[in-house]
N, C-alpha and C positions, 0 to 999 in steps of 0.2 A: 437625636435617635434618627437613625438612617430609616429611609421609607423602605419598606417591603412591598415588593412587586410580587403578585401571585404567580404560579406557575402559569406559563404561556399567557405573558401580561400583554394580550393583544389591545387593550384600551389604551396602554401607554404607545403602543406602536402608532395608533391613529393619530397621537399628538406629537411624539418626538421623532421625526423623520430622521433626525441626525444619526438615530441607530440603525444598523443594518436589519433586514428583515429576520436574520438568523438571531441576533440578539434580542430582538423583540420576543421570537417564539421560545428562546431558551435564555432568560436574565441570567446575567453573570451571578446574581446573588442566588439564584436558585440551584447552582452549581451544576446540576445534572439531571436528566430525565431517563424514564424506561418507557419503552414502547413495545408493540407486539403485532405481528402479523395476524390479520383474519380476512378469511375468504368466504363472505357472505353467499356468494353464488355457489359454494359446495356445501352449504347446510340448508337442511330446512328452515325456510323463512320463519317458523314458529320458535326456533330455538335463537335467533339473533340477539333478541332483547336478553335472555337470560345469559348468554355468553358475554355481551359488551358489559352488562352490569358486574358480572362477575370480573371480568378484567379491571374495571374500575376499582372494585373491592379490594382487588389484589394490590393495588397501588401503581398500576400501569396508568401513564398520563395520556398516551396517545396511542392511535393504531394506523394500519396501512392497508389500503384497499386497492384493489384492480390491475395490478399489472399483468395479471395473466386473463384478463376478462373481456377480452375483445369480442370474442364470439357471443357473449352474453350482452354487451353493449351494442353490437351491430349484428344481428343474427342473419341479416339478409343486407345486400348492400343497399345503403341509404336509408335504412330503417334502423331506428335507434332506439333502444330500451333503457332509460335512466330511471324509470320509476324504483326499480329494486336498489339502485345504488342511492337515490333520494333517500330511501327508507334507512337505508344501512348508515348513512351520515347523520341523519336526523337522531336515530338511536344513540349513536356514540356520542352526539352533542348532548343528549338527555343526561347521559350519565357522565358528563365532564370529560369525556375523551375528545382530544383534538385529533385531526385526521391528516395523514400524508396520503393523497392521491397519486396514482402512478399513471404514467402513459402505457397502454397495453402493446407496444411494438414488439416486445419478444415473441408475441403467440397470435400471429394473424389468423382470422376466422378461415374455417375450410372453405367457404365460397370463394374467398379470395386467392387461395393457394390453387383450387381447381380451374377457376375462371382465367387466372394469369399465371399459369406454371413458370413463366420466366422470372417472376419473383424470387424463386427458390435458389438457395446456394448450391454448389457443385463442389463434389469432393475431388481430390487430387488424381482418383482414379477415374474420372469422368462421369459417376453416378451422381445424378440429381438428386439432394435430399428429398424425401416425401414429406406430405403434411404430417405435423404431429409433433409432439413434444414442445420444444421452445427454441430460440435463436436459429431458424431455419430459413429465414427470409434475408436476402441481400441487402446490405447496406448500400451497394453500388446500382440498385434498381431504380430509376427515376420513377417508375410507376409505383413501386412500392413506398418511395417517399411521398408521393402525392395522396396516397391512403393514410399513410400515416399521419401526414399535416392535416388532413381531414377529421380524422378522429381527435386527434389533440386539439384541434380547434373547437370541436364540439365540446369536449370536455371543459377546456379553458372557458367558454362561453358561460357553460353551465354553472360551474363551481367556483370561477376566478374570484368572486366576492363572496363566497359562503363564510361566515364567521367562525364556522368550526373547522375549516380547512386551513391549515398553517404553512403547507408547502407541498411540492412536488417532486416525486421521483420520475426520472426518464429511464424508460426502459427497465431491465432487471439483468445484472451482471452482463452488460453488453461486451461481446467478444466470441461469438460463436463457439465457445468452449474450447478453444485452441485450434479449431478447423480453419485452414485457410479457403477462402471462397474462389474457387476456379470457374465461376460461372462466366457466360459471354458478357454479362453486365459488368463483372468485375474486370474481365480481359480488356475490354474497351476503355474503361475508366483507367486502368493503370497506363495504356498507353497515351491516354490525354495527360495523366498526371506526370507522366516521363517527359512528354512533350514541353509541357509548361516548365517543368524544371531545367530540362539542358537546352531547350530552344532548338537546337539543330541536332541531327542524327550524329553528326561526325562529332559534338561534345559528347555523347553519351558513349560512343565507341571508344573516345580517348579516355573517357572516366573508368569505364567497364574493363577496359583493357582487351577488346573483343579480338585484336589481332592475335592473342594467344589462342590457339586450336582453331584458328579460322572462324571466329563467331560473329565476324563483323556484319552489321547490318546495312542494308541501304536505304529502308524506311523504318518509320516506327510502327507501321502496320504489320510488320514481320516479326514483331517481339511480343512473347508470351509471359505470363507469370512463371517465373522459375517453379519447376515441378520435378522434385526427385524421381517421382513414379515414372515420368516420361525420358530420364536420362539415365545413361549407364555410369556416369560419374557424379560426384556432387555438383550442384548447380554452381553457376559463377558467384563467387562470393559477394561482389559488388552489386548485382543483380538481387542476392537474397537481401542485402541490406536495404536496397530500395524497396524490396517486396514489404519487409518489416515496416517500413515507413510509410509506404502507401496504404498499408491495411490499417495502420494507426490512424492515419489522417482521415481515412474513409469512416472509421468508427467515430473520431472526434468530430466529423462534419456531420454524421447522423444523430449525435446527442446534441450538439451546438444548434442545429437546425431545429430540433424540437423545442429547445430553450428559447430560441427565436419566436416560435409560434406561439408558445405558452405566453410570453410577456405581452404578445398584442391584447391578450385577453385577462390576465389576472391582475388583482389589486397589487400595489407595490408592497404591502405587508406579507405578501405570499413569497416564498423563496424557491428556488429550483436548485434540484441536486440529482446525482444519479450515483449508483452503487456499483462498485468495481471490485474485481478480484485482483488483489495485489501481485505484483510481478507476474504477469500472465499475460502471454502473446494473444492478440497484437495491441493490448492496452498501453499507451502512453499517457498517463495522466496530465503530463505538462500541457498536451496539445487540446485538452478539454477544458478552454478557459472562457467559457461563456455562461457559467453556472455561478451560483452564489458561495457555494462550497462543494467539497466531495465527500463522500462516504465510501465505506469498504465492507466487504463480507468476510467473515473468518470463521471457519470450522477448524477446532484444534484436535480433537479425538476421533480420528476415522482410521487408524489402522495403519496410516502412512508411516507414522513416525514413533519411535520406541520411548523419546522422552528421557528423562534423567532419573535413572535408578529403577528397581525392579516393577515400581508402579508409574512409571512416567508415561506409560502408553495411555493412562487414565487421565493424565493432567495436560498434554501438550508441552510445548517448548515456548519460553518467553519471547524470543524474537518474532514469533507469529503474529503477536499483538503489538509487542514493542516497537519493531522496525515499522510496521504499518502506521502506527500511532506517530511516530516521529518523522515518517514522510508524509502523510495525508494531512497533518497539521500544517504543512508549508506550502500547500498548494492554493489555488484560487480561493480568496476569502480569508484565508489563514484561520480557518475552523474545520472541524470534521466531527463525523459521528460513526459509529458502527450500525449500518443498516440492516446486517443478518448476523446475529451470533448464536451459535448451538446453544440450545436449551437443556440438552440431556442426549441420549443415545440417538444416532443417527441410522441410515439404510442403506447408505451408498459406499460404504468405504471398503477397505481392503478386507477387514473385518471390522465390526461394531461394537467395541466395549462400552459398558456402563462408565461414564465419567466419573472419577474419584467425588465422593460426596464433599461439597463445597467448591468444587472446580468451576463450576457456572458462575459461582458469585465471585470466585477470585478473577475470572476473565472479566466481568463487569468492572470490578475494582480497578484491573490493568487499564481499561480504557479510560475511566475516571483519571487515575494517575497520571495518564498521558495528556490530559487537558481536553479529552472529548466532551463534546454537548450532550451526547447522549448513546444509549444502546437500545436498539430494537431488535426482539429476538424473533427468529423464525421457528416455530409459529405459536400461536395461541392453542388450537387444537389439533391433536393428532388425528390424522387422517384416516378414514375406514376404508378408503378403496382409492384406486389411482397409484400412481408412482412411488408414493412416500408412505405407504401404509405404516412402515416401522419407524418413521421419523417422529420421535418424541415432540410434544407440544407443552405448553404451560399448565394443561389440563389433560388427563389420560382419555382412553377411548370412550369412557362413558360420558365425556363432555363436562363433567362435573368435578371428579376428584382432581385435585392439584398433584402434579407431578412433582418429584425431587426438585428438579430445576425450578419449577414454578413456586414452591415453597423458599428457595433461595433468592427468588425475585422478591416475594413478599418479605423476606428480612432484609434485603436491601433496601426498600422503599420506606421502612422505618428506620434504618440507619442513617439514611440521607437527611431525614428530618433533624436528626442529633447534629449531623454536619451542618446543615443550613444555620443552625441556632449557634454555631461556633464560628463561622465563617466572619473574617474581619477585611473589609474592602481594603484597609490599609497595609497589608501584609506584602511584603515584597521578597523576593528570593535571597536567601542568605549569600553574602560574599564567598563563603566557603564553596557553594555549587557554582556560582555565576562565573568564578575564575576558571572553572575546569570546562566551561562549555565549548563544546566542539560541534562544526559543521561537518556533516558527511556528504561528499559530493557524489551523486548519483545519476547516471544518464541511460536511459533504456538502448540508445545508439550501441553504446559499448557493451552493454549486455547482450546486445542481439549478435554483435560482431564476433565477441568472444566465445559465445556458445555456438556459433556455428563454426568458428575454426579454433577449436580447443587447443590444438597442437600436442595436447596429451591428454589421455583419457582419463586422467585424474583432476583436469580442472572442471571446476564449478565456479562460475562467477558468484553466485550467492552463498555458496559456503565460504568463498574468500572474502566477502563483504560482511556475512555474519560474525565472522571469526573477529573481526575488528570491531564490530557493533557489539558484541557480546563482552569483550573485555573492556570496552569503554564503559559499559554499564555496570561491569563489575567494580570499576573506580567510582561509581555514582556520579558520573559525569553526565550533566544534561546533554543529550544529543539531537540536533535537527538534521534530518536527512534532506538535503537542498538540492536545487538545480542550479545552472549557470545564471539564471535570472535574479538569483538572491544577491545579497549584499555581503560579500565575505568578511567585511571588516567587524561584523556583529559579533564575530567568533574569535576568542584567545586563540583557538587551536582550529585547524582545518585539514580534513583527511579526504584524500581523493584515490579510494582502492581501485587499482587495475583500471585507471582511466585510459583506456587504449587510444579513443580518437579524440583528437584536438586540433587547435590551431594557434597561430601565433599570438591572437588576442587574448585567449585563456593563460597562456604562459606569461603574457604581459601582466594581466591581473594578479596572477600568483606571484610574481616577482613583485609587483607593487604591496601586494598583501605582506609579504615577508619584511620589505624595506620598513614598513610602518609598524612592525613589532608584533606581526603574526607568526604563528608556529605551525608551518606546512608539513604535512607528511604524507609521502607519495609512496605507492608501492609497485610490485613488479607489473610489467606489461605497459606501464603508464607511457603514452606518448609515442607509442610504435607508429602510429599510422595518421593520416589526416583524416578530415570528416568524412572523406568518400572512401575509407578503409584502404586507401593507398600508402604503401611503405614510402618513406622520404628518400629522395635522391641524394642521400646524405647518410652517415652512420646511423644505425638504429637509435630511435629516440632522440635524435640530433636536437629537436627544439628545446629540450629540457637540460642539455649537458651545462650549460651556463649556469643554470639556475641550481643545480643540484651539486655541480661541481666536479664534473668526471670529464675524461676525454675519450671515452669509449665504453661500450657494455656489448656482451652477448649473453644468450639465454642458454640453459642446459635443462634436461629431464632426466629422471632415473626410471628404471623398472620398478613395478608396484612393490617387488618383493626385495628391493635393494635400497639402502640408504646411504646418503651422505652426510657430513657432518659440518656445521658451522660452530666457531668458537666465539662466543659473546660474553664478556667479563669473567674470562677463565672457565666458562662452563659450555660444555657441548650440547648442541642441539641438533636432532635428526631431521632430514629432509628427503623427499623425493618427489614432490608435485612439480615445482618450479623454481628455477634459481636464475636470477639475472647477475652475470658476473662482471663487477664494475672496476674500471681504472680510473681512479679518483686523482684530481690535480692535487698539487702540493699544499693548497690551503684548505684542504678537505680533511675532516676528521674521518678516519675509520674507525667504526665502533665494532664491527664483526667480520671475521674473514671465514675463508673455507678452508676446512681441516685436512682434506683429502681430494681426491680426483686429480686430473692433469693440471688443474689451476689452483692448486693448494697455495694458499697464502693470500689469493686475490680477496679483493673487498666484496662482502655481501651486504653490509648494511652501513651507510655514510651518514654523515651529519655536517652541516655548513650553516655558519652565521652569515647574516646579510642584513645590513642595516640594523634595524632595531630588533630584528625577528631571526629565525632559522628555519632551515628546511631539511628533513630527515627523509632518506630513501631507504625503503626496506626492500630488498631486491629478492628474499626467499620467501617461499610459500610453504609451510609445514602442515602436517596433519593435525598435530595436536595444539598448534598455536602457542606454545610455551615461549618460542623465541620472539614472536610478535609480542607477546604480552610484556616480556622483559624489556624489549626496547620501547615500548610505549610507557612503561613506568619511567625509564631513564628520560624519555621525551618531557614528561610532566615534571620530573625532579630538576632537569636542567632550567627548565621555566621557572623553578621555585614555586610550584603550585602542588598543594597537598592532595591526595587522593585517598579512597579508602579501598578495600580489598574484600569484596564479596564473593562467595562461592558462585559458580555458574548456576542458573536457576532460582537464586534470590534475588528479588528485585526490589529497588528502593527507589521511590521517586518522591519530588516535591510539587505540589500543586495549590496555589492560592492559600498558602500558609499551613497546609497539610502535608504531613509525612506520609507515605503509604508503602508498606512493605508487603510483598507477596512471595509465597514459597512454592515453585514448580518442582522442587526436588521431593524424592520418596522418603526422606529423613526429616526429623524434627529439627528446626534451625533457631538459634538463639540470636535475636535482633538486639543490637546495642541501642538503647534507648536512653537519654539523659534522665537522671533522678528527677529534675525540675520540669520534664516535659508532662503534658496531659494526655494520658492515653484515653481516646474517644471510643476506640472500637478494637476488640481484641486484645491480645497480649504479646509480650515480647517473644513468648515461647511459641514459635509457629509450628504448627503441624503441617503435614502435606495438604496444600490447597488452602493454607491459613492467611488471614489478612490482618494486619493490624494498622490502626491510623493513629497519629499523635500529632500534637502541636508543640513546638518549641518556642521560648522566649525570643532566640535570635531571628525568628522568621520575619520580624519588622525591619531588620538592617537591610540597608540598600547597598 
């Protein structure tokens, strides 16, 4: 009989150092944990014990303190008040709640902003951000970093060995919420960054192409962060790419610095993470590599997206969680959690609808289905004052009544007990799923570059990527969103959508992958430029010509109100976004051709066998994705790998022996579950926001 380790088995951590601190806090056999944000500094101290006791009774296993509390922790320079936080941590411990402590760097105290206004960021219009709100201090300020290092050290010294503290979150959603910092600090650090990268001003001029429009610089001191507010035209594209890289490096350096400070003081059983907003400038998670793992933030029902069907605005879209799961699972530590998840109605959206009953529970199960360690909802109590008064919590405004989302968390906590009893450590992913496994190569550099130089107002990098992601999920293909740091050979299929910036080394890796038996899928815009966004002094996309089997290509666009057609397997598909027009070599198979325009009959989709594998190039980007779906089905058929065919909005995942299906659509969906399967939660008939979990006998097959 296997040993059962209780939730947050910290005793086992002190014995088994072979385990990572993340696995010690979240043992594999416990499957999943639930947490909730709490702000003791925002509530009367007489209510803390009631609230934390209530949290524990609801099945919440950990709480989250202090990311916005610097002004309470250090109300005057060098004067520290930790007594209140000591009491809050002790009360959490009293009721069996473990604690994630946070570094308070997103909200410097007013004395710091007023005494040293040079720490504040500056907008592109030259206005310095005033004190208040959050994320208003510059990562590029050495002075600010010194004060951050001091408060982080104090916290680490005080709580780095506290038995209730399992880990640390650095900052909160670092990213300046999309603003670029144009402060003198950032301008100076940008010049230092450029000098380190290029070495000489001549090399920078050559890379940026500054002879065009007489931009040539004599010294690095003449360079400013590119700013569209100060230019009559769009900024230099190479300068913009370097701006994004620089800001991503500054953010990563700021986070990594705090991790280094913490580790001087905390016990090895405490882990360090941060919570990021996915696909959000200037965040590049690959650069944040000094943590134990990464987490993300997600809000799905905010009026920004209509969803699927007439009630989709209450449900969200599956890729918002699914893509993030499959991406964050593959960063540092190969583990992830969701540190902020919407518990109900919010207050900051375009409009703020009530989520569909059951939607909060569905989102939590989606994180579970993707292999997440935990979900921590934001927040336990709905605030009565301040900027988020209308933001729901786990309990309502009276501080006692459980909210609809809170009730769903109570239900999940009970259901997880049932799943833990059914968990079998020996379960392995079925061959029918592992044979479909696909790595999706994604890089923020290509994202930054194509979004700045769209070439057509219909281009959207993430829409293009999500199109392929969603159709792969409809096949019930396990997807890992990976970077170039990962091993391609782990995947029977590898797709690199619109991978515009690359070098010969990556092409060589792709070529080797295909020859060894992998099936590579490339799409339009791939390989157009080198890593510095320079077109090749050769035919367009020259580095991949031999790999995909072409002599040449050019691209075309159509107006938004006109469509061209592509013929594939005798059927026509409409397009007007992007078309790579291909000239294939004699040994290259032409799968699809253009049915009209002056290049009628030219290749749109090609396929080439090489070694033990194959490469497919899909040159056309469509609105509805039907062409891309048909081509991808043929790719799997040619590889003799079976797939499923789920409608968009129905999610099916496998995790630790469990199948999980979810319904993001506005209609009832019938899920195919074998008669021999054991249904543990829900039923095969899924209502909107429905969840069903089952186990099959085949789950033990390797």
